[in-house]
C-alpha positions as a Python dict, from the first residue, in 0.01 Angstrom:
ca = {
    (1, 'X'): (0, 0, 0),
    (2, 'X'): (-349, 99, -112),
    (3, 'X'): (-355, 307, -426),
    (4, 'X'): (-723, 384, -472),
    (5, 'X'): (-1076, 250, -437),
    (6, 'X'): (-1353, 242, -694),
    (7, 'X'): (-1699, 106, -763),
    (8, 'X'): (-1752, -75, -1091),
    (9, 'X'): (-2087, -239, -1164),
    (10, 'X'): (-2161, -226, -788),
    (11, 'X'): (-1848, -427, -712),
    (12, 'X'): (-1598, -286, -462),
    (13, 'X'): (-1242, -284, -591),
    (14, 'X'): (-910, -224, -422),
    (15, 'X'): (-581, -163, -605),
    (16, 'X'): (-260, -266, -429),
    (17, 'X'): (109, -261, -519),
    (18, 'X'): (384, -495, -405),
    (19, 'X'): (717, -648, -500),
    (20, 'X'): (543, -954, -653),
    (21, 'X'): (191, -1060, -753),
    (22, 'X'): (159, -1286, -447),
    (23, 'X'): (285, -1016, -213),
    (24, 'X'): (40, -761, -355),
    (25, 'X'): (-254, -1007, -330),
    (26, 'X'): (-162, -1101, 24),
    (27, 'X'): (-134, -735, 127),
    (28, 'X'): (-475, -662, -20),
    (29, 'X'): (-640, -960, 147),
    (30, 'X'): (-487, -865, 482),
    (31, 'X'): (-619, -507, 448),
    (32, 'X'): (-966, -632, 352),
    (33, 'X'): (-965, -906, 615),
    (34, 'X'): (-1100, -1152, 354),
    (35, 'X'): (-1002, -1499, 232),
    (36, 'X'): (-867, -1553, -120),
    (37, 'X'): (-1197, -1699, -254),
    (38, 'X'): (-1385, -1377, -161),
    (39, 'X'): (-1217, -1171, -435),
    (40, 'X'): (-1137, -1176, -804),
    (41, 'X'): (-779, -1077, -888),
    (42, 'X'): (-666, -880, -1195),
    (43, 'X'): (-297, -806, -1254),
    (44, 'X'): (-279, -448, -1381),
    (45, 'X'): (102, -418, -1402),
    (46, 'X'): (354, -703, -1393),
    (47, 'X'): (623, -462, -1274),
    (48, 'X'): (979, -439, -1400),
    (49, 'X'): (1323, -517, -1258),
    (50, 'X'): (1570, -232, -1281),
    (51, 'X'): (1943, -260, -1347),
    (52, 'X'): (2124, -375, -1028),
    (53, 'X'): (1795, -333, -844),
    (54, 'X'): (1772, 39, -931),
    (55, 'X'): (1453, 173, -1086),
    (56, 'X'): (1234, -129, -1003),
    (57, 'X'): (866, -87, -1086),
    (58, 'X'): (638, -274, -847),
    (59, 'X'): (351, -502, -938),
    (60, 'X'): (-1, -360, -925),
    (61, 'X'): (-313, -577, -880),
    (62, 'X'): (-683, -506, -846),
    (63, 'X'): (-891, -707, -598),
    (64, 'X'): (-1269, -709, -660),
    (65, 'X'): (-1513, -837, -400),
    (66, 'X'): (-1721, -1122, -531),
    (67, 'X'): (-2089, -1063, -462),
    (68, 'X'): (-2192, -1423, -387),
    (69, 'X'): (-2560, -1487, -444),
    (70, 'X'): (-2620, -1601, -87),
    (71, 'X'): (-2466, -1286, 57),
    (72, 'X'): (-2652, -1071, -196),
    (73, 'X'): (-2987, -1230, -93),
    (74, 'X'): (-2917, -1165, 276),
    (75, 'X'): (-2789, -816, 212),
    (76, 'X'): (-3065, -688, -18),
    (77, 'X'): (-3338, -610, 241),
    (78, 'X'): (-3083, -456, 476),
    (79, 'X'): (-2942, -247, 195),
    (80, 'X'): (-3288, -113, 114),
    (81, 'X'): (-3354, -22, 480),
    (82, 'X'): (-3022, 153, 526),
    (83, 'X'): (-3063, 345, 201),
    (84, 'X'): (-3383, 491, 347),
    (85, 'X'): (-3217, 596, 675),
    (86, 'X'): (-3202, 971, 726),
    (87, 'X'): (-2863, 1116, 822),
    (88, 'X'): (-2752, 1469, 900),
    (89, 'X'): (-2651, 1694, 615),
    (90, 'X'): (-2355, 1510, 455),
    (91, 'X'): (-2177, 1844, 425),
    (92, 'X'): (-2150, 1845, 805),
    (93, 'X'): (-2004, 1492, 820),
    (94, 'X'): (-1687, 1344, 672),
    (95, 'X'): (-1696, 1021, 474),
    (96, 'X'): (-1572, 804, 760),
    (97, 'X'): (-1832, 940, 1003),
    (98, 'X'): (-2106, 866, 750),
    (99, 'X'): (-1966, 515, 698),
    (100, 'X'): (-1958, 461, 1078),
    (101, 'X'): (-2327, 550, 1116),
    (102, 'X'): (-2433, 344, 817),
    (103, 'X'): (-2234, 43, 943),
    (104, 'X'): (-2407, 66, 1283),
    (105, 'X'): (-2748, 75, 1113),
    (106, 'X'): (-2658, -224, 892),
    (107, 'X'): (-2558, -438, 1188),
    (108, 'X'): (-2868, -338, 1382),
    (109, 'X'): (-3091, -438, 1088),
    (110, 'X'): (-2907, -770, 1046),
    (111, 'X'): (-2945, -854, 1415),
    (112, 'X'): (-3310, -758, 1399),
    (113, 'X'): (-3363, -995, 1107),
    (114, 'X'): (-3189, -1269, 1307),
    (115, 'X'): (-3413, -1193, 1608),
    (116, 'X'): (-3110, -1128, 1829),
    (117, 'X'): (-3135, -862, 2096),
    (118, 'X'): (-2805, -685, 2153),
    (119, 'X'): (-2655, -342, 2192),
    (120, 'X'): (-2460, -194, 1897),
    (121, 'X'): (-2204, 84, 1925),
    (122, 'X'): (-1975, 231, 1661),
    (123, 'X'): (-1647, 416, 1677),
    (124, 'X'): (-1344, 490, 1465),
    (125, 'X'): (-1010, 328, 1540),
    (126, 'X'): (-709, 542, 1450),
    (127, 'X'): (-433, 375, 1245),
    (128, 'X'): (-127, 228, 1419),
    (129, 'X'): (104, 416, 1184),
    (130, 'X'): (109, 599, 849),
    (131, 'X'): (97, 273, 657),
    (132, 'X'): (-251, 192, 792),
    (133, 'X'): (-591, 354, 761),
    (134, 'X'): (-864, 453, 1010),
    (135, 'X'): (-1108, 166, 1070),
    (136, 'X'): (-1475, 160, 1163),
    (137, 'X'): (-1527, -65, 1466),
    (138, 'X'): (-1872, -202, 1547),
    (139, 'X'): (-1904, -343, 1900),
    (140, 'X'): (-2195, -576, 1977),
    (141, 'X'): (-2281, -645, 2342),
    (142, 'X'): (-2544, -845, 2522),
    (143, 'X'): (-2618, -1173, 2696),
    (144, 'X'): (-2503, -1506, 2554),
    (145, 'X'): (-2401, -1392, 2205),
    (146, 'X'): (-2176, -1690, 2138),
    (147, 'X'): (-2408, -1779, 1851),
    (148, 'X'): (-2281, -1465, 1674),
    (149, 'X'): (-1919, -1579, 1703),
    (150, 'X'): (-1938, -1943, 1604),
    (151, 'X'): (-1664, -2201, 1570),
    (152, 'X'): (-1329, -2030, 1498),
    (153, 'X'): (-1526, -1706, 1453),
    (154, 'X'): (-1683, -1831, 1131),
    (155, 'X'): (-2022, -1672, 1207),
    (156, 'X'): (-1865, -1342, 1313),
    (157, 'X'): (-1653, -1332, 997),
    (158, 'X'): (-1962, -1392, 786),
    (159, 'X'): (-2150, -1113, 965),
    (160, 'X'): (-1851, -881, 905),
    (161, 'X'): (-1830, -978, 536),
    (162, 'X'): (-2204, -917, 472),
    (163, 'X'): (-2187, -585, 655),
    (164, 'X'): (-1884, -482, 450),
    (165, 'X'): (-2062, -579, 129),
    (166, 'X'): (-2364, -363, 208),
    (167, 'X'): (-2158, -76, 347),
    (168, 'X'): (-1925, -64, 47),
    (169, 'X'): (-2221, -46, -189),
    (170, 'X'): (-2389, 220, 22),
    (171, 'X'): (-2094, 458, 47),
    (172, 'X'): (-1941, 381, -294),
    (173, 'X'): (-1593, 277, -183),
    (174, 'X'): (-1406, 34, 37),
    (175, 'X'): (-1414, 111, 412),
    (176, 'X'): (-1191, -72, 663),
    (177, 'X'): (-1436, -240, 901),
    (178, 'X'): (-1419, -470, 1202),
    (179, 'X'): (-1711, -617, 1400),
    (180, 'X'): (-1646, -736, 1756),
    (181, 'X'): (-1886, -935, 1970),
    (182, 'X'): (-1848, -920, 2351),
    (183, 'X'): (-1480, -826, 2314),
    (184, 'X'): (-1390, -1149, 2129),
    (185, 'X'): (-1176, -973, 1866),
    (186, 'X'): (-969, -781, 2117),
    (187, 'X'): (-912, -1088, 2337),
    (188, 'X'): (-802, -1282, 2027),
    (189, 'X'): (-583, -990, 1912),
    (190, 'X'): (-405, -980, 2250),
    (191, 'X'): (-344, -1355, 2233),
    (192, 'X'): (-210, -1341, 1879),
    (193, 'X'): (22, -1049, 1943),
    (194, 'X'): (164, -1225, 2251),
    (195, 'X'): (206, -1543, 2042),
    (196, 'X'): (385, -1348, 1767),
    (197, 'X'): (636, -1198, 2014),
    (198, 'X'): (697, -1534, 2185),
    (199, 'X'): (757, -1717, 1854),
    (200, 'X'): (980, -1436, 1732),
    (201, 'X'): (1202, -1488, 2038),
    (202, 'X'): (1215, -1863, 1960),
    (203, 'X'): (1319, -1790, 1602),
    (204, 'X'): (1602, -1565, 1726),
    (205, 'X'): (1718, -1822, 1984),
    (206, 'X'): (1707, -2130, 1757),
    (207, 'X'): (1758, -1981, 1414),
    (208, 'X'): (1469, -2195, 1290),
    (209, 'X'): (1150, -2059, 1135),
    (210, 'X'): (817, -2090, 1314),
    (211, 'X'): (502, -2180, 1122),
    (212, 'X'): (171, -2086, 1281),
    (213, 'X'): (-158, -2272, 1247),
    (214, 'X'): (-390, -2179, 954),
    (215, 'X'): (-567, -1850, 1024),
    (216, 'X'): (-812, -1624, 841),
    (217, 'X'): (-667, -1318, 668),
    (218, 'X'): (-765, -1073, 943),
    (219, 'X'): (-577, -1279, 1206),
    (220, 'X'): (-268, -1324, 987),
    (221, 'X'): (-268, -947, 948),
    (222, 'X'): (-226, -908, 1327),
    (223, 'X'): (88, -1124, 1322),
    (224, 'X'): (228, -918, 1038),
    (225, 'X'): (146, -592, 1217),
    (226, 'X'): (299, -700, 1548),
    (227, 'X'): (630, -793, 1387),
    (228, 'X'): (634, -534, 1112),
    (229, 'X'): (919, -335, 1260),
    (230, 'X'): (1098, -617, 1444),
    (231, 'X'): (1474, -573, 1399),
    (232, 'X'): (1559, -946, 1361),
    (233, 'X'): (1262, -1135, 1215),
    (234, 'X'): (1009, -1090, 936),
    (235, 'X'): (686, -1263, 838),
    (236, 'X'): (539, -1415, 524),
    (237, 'X'): (219, -1605, 442),
    (238, 'X'): (238, -1939, 261),
    (239, 'X'): (-10, -2195, 132),
    (240, 'X'): (-361, -2177, -7),
    (241, 'X'): (-689, -2086, 165),
    (242, 'X'): (-830, -2211, 395),
    (243, 'X'): (-494, -2355, 507),
    (244, 'X'): (-283, -2044, 454),
    (245, 'X'): (-31, -1994, 734),
    (246, 'X'): (194, -1719, 863),
    (247, 'X'): (564, -1803, 891),
    (248, 'X'): (812, -1615, 1111),
    (249, 'X'): (1171, -1623, 983),
    (250, 'X'): (1503, -1452, 1053),
    (251, 'X'): (1581, -1143, 849),
    (252, 'X'): (1874, -1198, 615),
    (253, 'X'): (2200, -1049, 734),
    (254, 'X'): (2305, -740, 548),
}
């Protein structure tokens, strides 16, 4: 659960609560769609166990985006260009609409600097339920854009990370953002959700847990989302980046 967002010394921070430090960190990384080495972690509250489980106080952690020098160098000229972009009167636009337009401009400037010709569109994705948040989606289309995706989407994830870094500094707070190239993200999402349902059925039939291959945080998040309200199984992430995996297990009997 996100508690609030803030900017400190131009670093984007996200505060998250959870039943344990690891659970809170994992929740924050899933929401940001970032690997563990992209953030600094500060434990704000270790929590407290109540008597017989009553009155428990949850752990609170703060995740701060690390502004790596390489990303900063790439982002600086784009940041300057976007800062000079004229928008309509902010009073006529809500924060998310402003973020959407800025994100589109950032991606267009990045593609221009990479000498890649492509169309860029932006829209807002509504949350799946009241535990999620609206997300800015940037869709990039064109001919032969596989270079923007890269092996295991490494290039696409880097593009998304740099865009997030610039956007967060421009608007002054964290904004949920996803960049898709030629529908790659949605094809991958459909595959992962189908995989999650199929493995959940296997767990129910065999009683044995299923461990998925290592995935980036944004893809692990899809597995968690798909099985969030499943009546018989639950999910957890185990291991260290870049080999962190999602595990599907039976829910304990009540």
